[in-house]
Structure formats: C-alpha cells, structure tokens
N, C-alpha and C positions, 0 to 999 in steps of 0.2 A: 517451795521456795523457791527454785529456778524458775519454773514455769510464770509464777507472780512477776517476776522480774523481768523475763522475757514481755508480758505481758504489758508491762507499765513502758519498757523502752518503747517497743511497735506503736502504742498508742502517742506518744512525744513522736517519735520521726510523723507518723501520717499527718500530725498538726501539719498547715501548710505555714510557712513564713508571713510574716504583715508586711506588703507593700508598699509603697509611695499612692496607689490607685486607693488602696484598702483604708488607710490614712486620709486622704481627699474627700473620698465618701461618704466616712464618719464627721467629716467637719461640715458637706456641704448637707447631711441630715441633722444636725444640729439646727439650721437654719429652716430646710425646708421638709415639712412632710406633707401627706394628705390632708390631715386633721384639722391646717389652718387653712383651709380651702373647702372644708365639707359643707359649709352654706352656700356655696355656689353652684349654678346649673348653668348647662354651655348645650347648644346646638344635641339636638339628637345623634345627627350624622359625626359627629365628635367620636374618634377612637382611639381618643390621647388622655390622659389625666392632666389633671393642672400642674399639680407639680413635676410631672415629666416636659412641661412645655418650658415652665419657668428655669427647672435646670438646666435644661439644653441653650436656652438665651444666657443663663449668666456664663456657660463656656463660651457660646458664642461668642461675647465682647470680652471674656478674659485672650480669647487668643490673640497673638503676636501680628499675625496674615493683615497685611495692608489691603487686600480685597475682602470683602464681605464676603462673596460666594467660598473662595477660598477657606475665610475663618471659617465657615457653617458647612463648610465640608469635615474640614480639620474636628470642631465640636461633636459633629454627627458622629465618627469615627472614637473620638473621645470618651463622648459617654455612653456608648454602646461597648466599648470593652470595661470601663468602670460600674457602669450600672447595669450591663446585661441587656437592655432594651434601650431606646429611643421615643420620642415622641412623633416626629416626623423625619421625612428621609433627604429633604434638598432643602435648599435655602428659600424658592418659591412658596415652600407650603409653611416654613417655622415665619416669614416675612407676612405671610396672608394671615396666621393664626393669634400674630403679635399685634397684628393693625385690629385684627375684629376684638379683641380682649384683653389689651394692657389697660383700657380703662377700668376696667373689673377688678384685674389682677394687683394695681400697682397699690389701692387703699387698705389692701389685704398684706402685702410685703411691706409697707411702709410700718402696719400697727402690728408687725410680726418683729421686724428689725426695734423699732423700740421697746416694745416688751422688753428682748433680751437684752438692749444696752441696758435696762434698770435691774436685772436678774445679774445680768455681771457685775458691776458694780454698782453699790447704792451709796459710795461717800462720795464719789465725782457726780451723783446725780444731781444734787442742787449746792446751788452755790447760797449757804445761808440757810430761809425756810425758800432761796428763790428758784426754779427751774429755769435755768437764765438760756436764750435762743438770739444768737445772732441773726439778723436778715441783711442780706445785702444781695446784689444784682451783676452780673456782665452776660458779656455777649460770647455767641460759639460761631463761627464760621460755616454756611454750607457750601454746597457746590453752586455755581453760577449757571442755573438755569431759568428758563421761562417760568417754570410751574413753582420754583420758588422765590423769585422776584417777585410774581404777582403774590404769594401766600407771605412773606415775609419784609418785603420794602413798604418801606411809604408811599403809598398811593400820592401821587401829583396833586395839586391844587389847581382845579379848573382854570383858573388865570396863568397858570404858568404855563400852560401849551400855547397858547398865544405866542406867535413871533414879533419881536419889538419893530417897529416901522423902523427903516431905515432913514437919518436923518438927508433931504436933498440938496440942501444947503452945507455944503462942506466950510466955507466960509466963517459961518454961527459962532458965537463967541464960546469956547468949550466949557463956560459956567450953564450957560442956557440949557448947553445940548444935557449938562450932567443932570441936571434939574428935571430932567424931563423922564428922564431912567427913574423905571420902577425900585424902588429899592425895596428890600425884606422889612417888613415891621416888627419882625422879632429874631433871635437868632434858634434857628431850629436845624441844627447838625443831622445829620444822618451817615451812616455808614453807605460807601460807593458799591458793598456785596454785598447779598441777601445774607441775613444772619437770624439767629433765634438769639432771643432773650430768655435767659436762666436767672429767676428769684430763688434765693435759696434761704433755707430756715435752718439752722446749723448750732444742734448742742454744743455750749460753749467748756461744762464740764468736762466731757466726753471729748470732747473734737471730732466729732461724729458729723454726717449730717442727720435730719428732721423728717423734712421733707420739701417740695418743692413746686415750683408752678412755671410755665413756660408760654412763651408766647413770640409775637412777630418779635422785631427790633424795633420797632418803635412804642414798645407796651410799655406801660408804670408799673416799676417794681414798686409802690405804694399800692396799686390795685390790686397786685398780684398777693401782697402780704396779707390784704382785706379780704383777698377773695381764701384763700389757706385759712384763714380764722373764721370764715363761714362755713365751710365745708366740714373743715377735721375740729375735732375734741382737742382740748391742748388740759394738761391736768390742773387741778389748783396750784395759785401763787405762781403761776406763768408771768417771765418779764422777759420784755422782749426787747431786744439793744440793737440801735441800729446808728449810724452815721449821721451828717450834716445833711444830708439828703431826705432824710424818714423824717418830714417836719410838716405840719400843718395845723389846724384847730378839726378839719374834718375829717382828718387820720388818726389823730390823737382822741379827737372824738368815739371815734368806734371801734377802735381799741378800747377804750375807758367803758363804755356802754357794753361790751360783750364781757367784760366782769375780769377783763386780764388789765396787767399793769407794762410800763413801757418804762424803758431809759435810754434818752434823745441826747444826741448829742446839738446844741444850736451854735449857731453864730450870727454874724453881721446880717444874715438874710431872714431872722425873727425877731419880730415886733412882740414885748410881753409886758405887761402893765403888774403895777406894784401898788398898792395901799389903795385899792380897791373899795375894800370893806366887804366884802361878799360872805368872807369866812375872817374868822378870829385872826387877827395879823400876826404874824411870828415871822421869826430871821428865816429868810430862804423863800416863803412866800408868794408868788407871781400867777400874772393870772395871763393866758392864752384868748383876745375875744378881738377877732377882727373887725371889719368894718360889716363886712358880707352875714356873719354870726349876730353882730347886733340888730342889722335889719329884720331880719329872718327873728328877732327874738327870742332869740339861743342863749342860753345862761352863760357864763364865761366860763372854762376850763380853770380849775385851780390845779396848778402844779408845785413843785419845790423846785429850786434850784442851786444844782452842785458846782462846786468848781475843787478843781486841783490842778499841781503842777506838774508836769511834765519838762521833757528837755528843750522843746522846744516852745514852750509858754505853757498860757493860762488855757484847761478844760473847761469848757462850761455842758452842764449835763442837765436836765428836765426829767422831770416823773412825775407819774401821779402817785407814786408813795410818801404820803406827807408824812409819816411817822419817822422820827431819826431812829429808832430802834426797828423798827421794822427794815430800813433800809440806811445802812452809815453811808459817810462818805469816803468810807475806806473800803467796805465792798462794791458800792456803786465805781470807784475806780478801778479796783480787780477786775469787775465783771466787763466796763469796757476796754481796761486795755487787751484783757484773756480774748474780746471780740474779734480783735486783727489774726484769729485762726482760718475765720473763711473766707479772709484772703488766698491765705494760703492753701486753700481747701480746692479753689478756683484753679490756683497754678498749678498745684498736683493733678487735676483735672486734664486742663490744658498742656501740660510740659510734659509733666511724667507720663499718664496716662493715655496723651498723643491723641487730644478730643481738643485740640483748637479748631480747626474746619471737622466736621463731618464728612461722612461718605457719601448718602443716597440721594440720590436726585430727583427723588419726589419730599413732596413735603411732609407726607403720612408717615413715610419711610424715614424719613431723619427726627421724626418726632420719640419713634419707636428707638431706634437708635441713643438715640440722647437719654431716655427713662432708661433703657435696660444699661446703658453705658454709667451711668450714676447711680445705678443700682448694684449693676457689676463692683465697682469701685468699694461702697457702703458695705458690702459685704467681706470683700478682702480686708477691711478696715477693721470689721467688727471680728474677725478670725484673728486677725491681729493681736487686735485689745483685750480679748477674752485670755489667750495664754500670756500676755505681759500682766494683767491683773492681778493673776495670783501669786506677783510680788508683792512687797510691802506694799509699794506706791507705784502706781504706770510709772512708763517714762513718757516724757513730756515730748517726746518726738519718737515718735514712729513711724518708719522710714518707710511710704509708700512705693519707692522705688523695688527697695529689699525685697516686700514682703509681693507686689505681684512678678517676680523673677524667681520667687519661690514657689509659688501658685502653678505659674506656667513650667515650671522646671520639673512639678510634678506630675504635671498632667502629660507633659511628654515622656516621661520618665516614670512610666505609671505601674509596670509588671518589675523595678528593680526594688529590691529589698537594702530599707537603709540601715546603715552601720546607727552607732551607738552616738548618741548627740546628734544623730542626723536626721530624726522624725521631723515628723508637718510641726508638731508642737515644739517641739525645741526649735526650730528652726525659726515659726515665727514670735516664740518668746525673743531672741535675739536680734529680730529684725528691729533695730532703732537705731534711732540718727547718732552721729557723733558725738561726742559730747565736748570736742577744745570750744575755747573762746579766740572768734574771731576779732583780732587788731586792726584790720581794716574794711573801709567801705566793701559792701557788698556790691561794684556796679563796673561795668567795665570803661577803664579809659577812654578808650576810643569812641565816647557816645557823645559829639557835642548838641544832638536835638534831644537829649533827655532835661527837661524842665525840673526845676523843685514846684510839688502841690501850693496853692498859696493855701495859707494861716488860715482856719474858720474865721477869729477873733472872736468879740465880747458882743451878746447880743445886743441887741436894742431896748430898751428898758425904761418908760415911760410912766409920768402920773397919769391919771385918768382926766378927761375933759368933762367939764360941766356935763356935757352932752352925753357922757357914756353915765356919768353918775345919774342922773336922769332916768336914762333907760333904764340902771340895773335897779333903780327902784320900783319902777311901772313892773319889771319879771321877777323882783319878789316879791311885791303884793299880789301877783297874778297867782304865783307859789302858794302863799299863804289862803290864797281865796279858795284854792282849789284842793 
C-alpha cells in the first residue's frame, strides 16, 4: 500500500505545472494548424511550414515594439520559446516570405476564422434569417517615401503640370484676370500624404471582421465591395448594409445579380421613382432607374423604401428584400443601427492597436504589414469572443485594449505559472468594457475645429415621365418576346 501511495505522489510531482506559454500555445493552435494549409503548395526550397510562418507573423504584429526589426526579433525569440521552433530567423526573411505568400495564405485564413466564428456562437451568427455584413472604408497612413507616393497617391492630370502664365499687365481689371484662371471642374480632394484605402466587410452580429480589400488612397470603396463579392463565396441570405456612400444603380444591380441582398441608407443624393408599374404596386415600392440605365435598355431595379426615426431625424433605407415578412422595418433598423460597430472597429485598429500610420517604407511591405495587423487584431478579438460566448449572452463590448494587454503579458511572461483566476481563458472572459452610463458628450471641449456632419435627408422621389413609361413598355415587350 505504501509503495502505491508513493508512486501516485511521485507521478503528481513529475507533472509540470501549466504556464502562460502553454495556455497561449493552446489558444493559437485552436486557430492555426497544419490541416487548414494542407492544399497549399510552396516552392521546393522552402524549409518551413505554412502554419509556422503564419504563427510567426501573428506574433510579429502582436508585438508592442515600435520598430519592425525589433518586433520581428522579439517575436522570433517568443515563438521559439513557446512552440520550440521558428519558421525564419530574421526580419528580412520574414518580410520576404510574407510578400511572396500572403496572397495565397490570406483567403485560407479568412475562411478558417469565419468558420470558427460560426462554431463559437450560432445565435449571433444571423439576425433573423440574414447574415448581416456591414461595409465601410477608411484611410491608413504610410511613411512619406517616393515609392509610397507613386503607389498610393493619385497621379496628377496632364494639364495640372503646366505652369500658369503670368499676367503682364498688373493694372488689368481683377475680374478679367480671375476669369482667365483655370478652375477645377469638380471637387476631388486628396490627402496631402500617401495613404492606403481600406474597405472592410464586418460581421454585425458578432462584431468581428469578415474580410477586406486594400488599395491606393483614391480607391473606390464600392469597387472594393464588388471585387470582394466576385472573389469570395458568401453564405445564403447574406445582407450587405452600408451608409449613404454605397448607392447607385450599377452598384445595387451588381449585388442583386450575384444573388445577394442589401440594405443601404439613401438621402438627397439619390433619385427614385414611384408608381412606375413594373411590378405590383404596394406601400414602400420604389424604383432605381437612372437615365444611363434607361438608355442602355436595362430594366429598373425594384426596391423597398423603409423609414424609421432616430434622435437626429428620420433615416431612409432601401433594400431589394421586397417581402415585409422576410425583413421587417424593426429588423432593418436594428441592423443599420448596429452597423455603427464597423466605425468602432476602425477606431480600435487605428487608435487602440496603434495602426493610424504604418511603418514600412516600401509599398509591398506596407500591404504585408496591413494584412498582418488586421489578421492579428481579428485573432485577438476571436479568442476573447470564444471565452465570453460561454456566458449566457456575449458582452456587447469586448475591450480590445484589455485583450491586447493580456496577450502581450502572456508573451512576455511565458514561463510564469498563473494563479487561480489568472489563466488566459479567465482573463479573456473578463476582458469587457465598462458598463457605466455616460452622462455627458464624449468629445473634447477644446476642439473648435470639430464640425457636425450634414444629415442625409430624404431621397428625391418622383413620378415617372411619359418617356420613361414608353421605354418601360418597350423593355417589358422585349422580356416577353425572349
């Protein structure tokens, strides 16, 4: 009996206690493993695995070092301690591998994290029957170098490079001189420094990124959304929700032809028709049919106009979901109001995550840093969401700052044995924002340059003209004939 007791005690003593590094390794392995990269093939001279490269890149963007080289060196040491091996041993090798293989690895990682989001919580996966995705764009600064300016700044027009002729007669009438000055035909402001345009598709139900597109500072966010829709496969009953900038017949028609649904805000910049007679008329049915589409003999786009009241006034939305039972006004208002979370995602990425301005001096490296930073922040949010979803209901505000601080502390203190209640899972489950109610405005009193954004107002709704009715009859006759 005594020998058996001594054997059990010796076995208990031989088991090493679980450290912060062990908890962090389990969490990272939950997201990244060799199976998700099984279908990828790399160059024959590559002596590292895809999961090892991605793991090192994630630790690189998680680092709190201001220098990219110092962050890479720190991440190499941390990954070697926690996982036992590392893909590459220098910053140059890391950035070179990421430039070569990021376009291949990124879609695989998007698909992996999207699948984990659905497995974590199916209740918040959809709002009603809809997978609600918000779309919005923002600019991210890059260092002012010649290469970055050529890649990300809008090239000047040929006429702008010519010097204006000086006036020889100084005593001429000032009005005549002003008339000779060539003026801009349209307002097209551009940033004074090179910037990258980031268009994000964001999951409204779980408050997590879905995918994104990157381009120069003069990119079109609508073109980015259409490019993402054409490249990626979206689940059934996907509903894209956007603000008043995502409007237009061509944009809406492209989403509709792909079999998806949209919910977009409209204002005075949108012209709609009513009582056109293309479909059965009922309350809320309007049409988008601009002059260009009519000349091309394209059919009108049938929409449903929704309206709800906010503190600032009435908000008008249009959708191609024509049945009230599929998308009620209450559901549409809920989805659009929660769309504001994508703005908070941009704020967290720029301010909390300190990515207002990237650090690379070359355009290709900037793209690698931006993709890696977005993926690293997404992983941090997903790890916290996984632990918080075990509660009865996920907290509406996960503290990204607290979550980043927890992850970075775990990396720095990887050999420390956590006390009870200080494990990684416990800390992530408690990483939520304060629940106090704010009684004042969240703005600085010393900001006289802050201005109020103009309200969108109601859309311009008109009755069809005789020419439009005649064109519609010709289109309907052609549809019947074909």
